[in-house]
C-alpha positions as CSV (number, residue, x, y, z in Angstrom):
1,X,-60.9,-271.0,63.8
2,X,-60.2,-270.9,60.1
3,X,-56.6,-270.2,58.8
4,X,-55.8,-267.1,57.2
5,X,-53.9,-268.2,53.7
6,X,-51.4,-267.5,52.8
7,X,-48.8,-267.7,55.8
8,X,-46.5,-265.0,55.3
9,X,-43.0,-264.7,56.8
10,X,-42.1,-261.2,57.6
11,X,-39.1,-259.7,56.2
12,X,-37.1,-256.1,56.3
13,X,-36.0,-256.2,53.2
14,X,-38.4,-258.1,51.2
15,X,-42.0,-258.0,51.4
16,X,-43.9,-261.1,49.8
17,X,-42.1,-264.2,51.1
18,X,-44.8,-266.6,51.8
19,X,-45.0,-270.3,52.9
20,X,-47.4,-272.6,50.1
21,X,-48.6,-274.8,53.1
22,X,-52.5,-274.9,53.7
23,X,-54.2,-274.5,49.9
24,X,-56.1,-277.7,49.2
25,X,-55.2,-279.8,46.3
26,X,-55.8,-283.5,45.3
27,X,-58.5,-284.9,46.9
28,X,-58.8,-282.0,49.4
29,X,-55.5,-282.5,51.1
30,X,-53.9,-279.5,52.2
31,X,-49.9,-278.5,50.8
32,X,-47.5,-278.9,54.0
33,X,-46.3,-276.2,56.0
34,X,-42.7,-275.3,56.1
35,X,-41.9,-277.3,52.5
36,X,-42.3,-274.7,49.9
37,X,-41.6,-271.0,50.1
38,X,-42.0,-267.8,47.5
39,X,-40.7,-264.6,47.6
40,X,-39.9,-261.6,45.6
41,X,-36.0,-260.7,45.1
42,X,-33.9,-261.4,48.0
43,X,-30.9,-258.9,47.6
44,X,-32.3,-256.6,50.1
45,X,-32.0,-258.7,53.0
46,X,-30.9,-257.5,56.2
47,X,-28.8,-259.7,58.7
48,X,-32.2,-260.2,61.1
49,X,-33.7,-261.4,57.5
50,X,-31.0,-264.3,57.1
51,X,-31.7,-265.7,60.3
52,X,-35.6,-265.5,59.6
53,X,-34.5,-267.5,56.6
54,X,-32.5,-269.8,58.5
55,X,-35.3,-270.3,61.6
56,X,-37.9,-272.0,58.6
57,X,-35.0,-274.5,57.8
58,X,-34.9,-273.8,54.3
59,X,-32.7,-276.2,52.4
60,X,-32.6,-274.3,48.9
61,X,-31.2,-270.9,48.5
62,X,-30.9,-270.8,52.6
63,X,-28.9,-273.4,53.4
64,X,-28.0,-273.5,57.4
65,X,-24.6,-273.5,56.8
66,X,-22.1,-270.9,57.4
67,X,-21.0,-270.8,53.9
68,X,-24.5,-270.1,52.6
69,X,-25.2,-267.6,55.2
70,X,-21.9,-265.9,54.3
71,X,-22.9,-265.8,50.6
72,X,-26.2,-264.2,51.5
73,X,-24.7,-261.7,53.6
74,X,-22.3,-261.0,50.9
75,X,-25.5,-259.9,48.7
76,X,-26.8,-257.7,51.6
77,X,-23.2,-255.7,51.6
78,X,-23.3,-255.5,48.1
79,X,-26.7,-254.1,48.0
80,X,-25.6,-251.8,50.6
81,X,-22.8,-250.5,48.6
82,X,-25.0,-249.6,45.7
83,X,-28.9,-249.5,45.6
84,X,-28.6,-248.5,49.4
85,X,-26.1,-245.7,48.4
86,X,-28.3,-242.8,48.7
87,X,-28.8,-243.4,52.4
88,X,-25.5,-242.8,53.1
89,X,-25.3,-239.6,50.3
90,X,-27.9,-238.5,53.1
91,X,-25.7,-239.4,55.7
92,X,-23.4,-236.7,54.3
93,X,-25.4,-234.3,54.1
94,X,-25.9,-234.3,57.6
95,X,-22.6,-234.6,58.8
96,X,-22.2,-231.1,56.4
97,X,-25.0,-229.7,58.7
98,X,-23.6,-227.8,61.7
99,X,-26.3,-228.5,63.9
100,X,-26.2,-232.3,63.1
101,X,-22.8,-232.5,64.9
102,X,-21.5,-234.6,66.8
103,X,-23.1,-237.1,65.3
104,X,-23.4,-240.7,65.8
105,X,-25.0,-243.2,62.6
106,X,-25.6,-246.8,63.9
107,X,-27.1,-250.3,62.9
108,X,-28.1,-253.4,65.2
109,X,-24.8,-254.3,65.3
110,X,-22.8,-251.5,64.2
111,X,-20.8,-253.7,61.8
112,X,-22.2,-254.3,58.7
113,X,-24.2,-250.9,57.1
114,X,-22.7,-248.7,59.8
115,X,-19.3,-250.3,59.1
116,X,-20.1,-249.3,55.3
117,X,-21.0,-245.9,56.3
118,X,-17.6,-245.4,58.0
119,X,-16.1,-246.6,55.2
120,X,-17.3,-244.0,53.0
121,X,-17.0,-241.2,55.0
122,X,-13.6,-242.4,55.8
123,X,-12.5,-242.9,52.0
124,X,-13.9,-238.9,51.4
125,X,-11.7,-237.9,54.2
126,X,-8.5,-240.1,52.3
127,X,-8.0,-242.9,54.8
128,X,-6.3,-245.9,53.3
129,X,-8.2,-248.7,52.4
130,X,-6.0,-250.9,54.6
131,X,-6.8,-248.5,57.5
132,X,-10.2,-248.4,56.6
133,X,-10.7,-252.3,56.8
134,X,-8.5,-252.3,59.9
135,X,-11.4,-249.9,61.5
136,X,-13.6,-252.3,60.2
137,X,-12.4,-255.7,61.6
138,X,-11.8,-254.0,65.0
139,X,-15.3,-255.0,65.2
140,X,-13.8,-258.1,66.7
141,X,-12.3,-256.7,69.2
142,X,-14.6,-254.3,70.4
143,X,-18.4,-255.9,70.3
144,X,-19.5,-257.8,72.6
145,X,-21.8,-259.9,70.1
146,X,-24.9,-259.1,72.3
147,X,-27.5,-258.7,69.3
148,X,-30.4,-261.3,69.9
149,X,-30.6,-263.8,67.4
150,X,-33.3,-266.5,67.2
151,X,-32.6,-269.6,69.3
152,X,-33.7,-271.9,66.7
153,X,-31.2,-270.7,64.1
154,X,-28.1,-272.8,63.4
155,X,-24.7,-271.7,65.4
156,X,-23.3,-271.7,62.5
157,X,-25.1,-269.4,60.4
158,X,-25.1,-267.4,63.6
159,X,-21.2,-267.3,64.0
160,X,-21.7,-266.2,59.9
161,X,-23.8,-263.3,60.9
162,X,-21.8,-261.8,63.8
163,X,-18.3,-262.5,62.5
164,X,-16.8,-259.6,60.1
165,X,-15.7,-260.6,56.6
166,X,-12.9,-258.4,55.4
167,X,-13.1,-259.7,51.8
168,X,-16.8,-259.4,51.2
169,X,-16.5,-256.2,52.7
170,X,-13.3,-255.1,50.0
171,X,-16.0,-256.5,47.5
172,X,-18.4,-254.1,48.8
173,X,-16.6,-250.9,48.7
174,X,-15.1,-251.8,45.0
175,X,-18.7,-252.4,44.4
176,X,-19.7,-248.8,45.1
177,X,-16.9,-247.4,43.3
178,X,-17.3,-249.5,40.2
179,X,-20.5,-247.3,38.6
180,X,-18.5,-244.2,39.0
181,X,-14.9,-245.0,37.6
182,X,-13.3,-244.3,40.5
183,X,-13.1,-243.1,44.3
184,X,-13.2,-239.3,43.3
185,X,-16.2,-239.9,40.9
186,X,-17.7,-241.8,43.9
187,X,-17.2,-239.0,46.3
188,X,-18.6,-236.5,44.2
189,X,-21.2,-238.2,42.1
190,X,-21.9,-240.9,44.6
191,X,-22.3,-239.2,47.9
192,X,-22.5,-235.7,46.3
193,X,-19.4,-234.2,47.3
194,X,-18.9,-231.7,44.9
195,X,-15.2,-230.3,45.1
196,X,-16.6,-227.5,47.3
197,X,-18.4,-230.0,49.7
198,X,-15.8,-232.2,50.2
199,X,-13.5,-228.9,51.4
200,X,-15.9,-228.5,53.7
201,X,-16.6,-232.4,55.1
202,X,-12.7,-232.1,54.9
203,X,-12.7,-229.0,57.1
204,X,-15.4,-230.2,59.9
205,X,-13.7,-233.9,60.2
206,X,-10.3,-233.6,60.1
207,X,-7.4,-231.6,62.0
């Protein structure tokens, strides 16, 4: 059976990651699989994508180490806080719809994407940054870490994905604020909570 080329590696946050293996080269020899990969931008990678990359055994731009995995996770956090901000704006819209409450929002681990959503909501509600970070790291106490991860992924990479990273998280919050100049600007222009809407938002969520 003829192998279909090129070999795609499916990711959630990138759409064009391919193994160059299989193409015929010098004297009809095939390029080796698992040696060279090509891809589009990697800044939208999800937690699962990071593990998929680790499973390929990449040594460049994806080394199976805690440090590299943490670096990639930091990139993901920055993406959540900037390019994905409209998703959180929509979440705020839903919260303001009376028929939507009580409302549950979640992600695969309830830690990263969900954590940032909670942080943005709490920011709009006037919660201090220290309390926001305390809520984020509470995952370390409550989460059973039962999110399925590939067996072949290195343990230190798994540990990096399963752990909380307060410094990265705080940096993501600063990145969310930066384009708007202030938390007030983020709340009004980024999250769409104008003065009147913010008053309603606080009225339905604060005692």
